[in-house]
C-alpha positions in Angstrom: -33.4 -24.6 14.4 -29.7 -25.1 15.4 -27.2 -23.0 13.6 -25.0 -25.4 11.6 -23.2 -25.3 8.3 -25.7 -27.8 6.9 -28.7 -25.7 8.0 -27.2 -22.6 6.6 -26.5 -24.3 3.3 -30.1 -25.6 3.2 -31.5 -22.1 3.9 -29.3 -20.6 1.2 -30.4 -23.2 -1.3 -34.1 -22.5 -0.5 -33.6 -18.8 -0.7 -31.7 -19.2 -4.0 -34.7 -21.1 -5.5 -37.1 -18.3 -4.8 -34.6 -15.5 -5.6 -31.9 -16.8 -7.9 -28.8 -14.7 -8.6 -25.1 -14.2 -8.1 -25.7 -13.3 -4.4 -26.0 -17.1 -3.6 -22.4 -17.9 -4.6 -21.2 -14.6 -3.1 -22.7 -15.7 0.2 -20.9 -19.0 0.1 -17.6 -17.3 -0.6 -18.2 -14.8 2.2 -18.9 -17.8 4.6 -15.6 -19.5 3.6 -13.7 -16.3 4.1 -15.2 -15.8 7.5 -14.3 -19.3 8.5 -10.7 -18.8 7.4 -10.4 -15.5 9.2 -11.9 -17.1 12.4 -9.3 -19.9 12.3 -6.5 -17.4 12.0 -8.0 -15.3 14.8 -8.0 -18.3 17.1 -4.5 -19.3 16.2 -3.2 -15.8 16.8 -4.8 -15.4 20.2 -6.8 -12.4 18.9 -4.0 -10.7 17.0 -5.0 -11.2 13.4 -2.3 -8.9 12.0 0.4 -11.1 13.7 -1.2 -14.3 12.4 -1.2 -13.0 8.8 2.5 -11.9 8.8 
């Protein structure tokens, strides 16, 4: 299976059905945060502190 946002969301939904709880939303928020930080990392050329100033 190719790693895509759609596949990750599908896997998260399936796991949430068999084991519901607040961890599902937490995982979504963590993913969004990671995407945001990755964008800043790329913009900054690897100097995240500089990008967030």
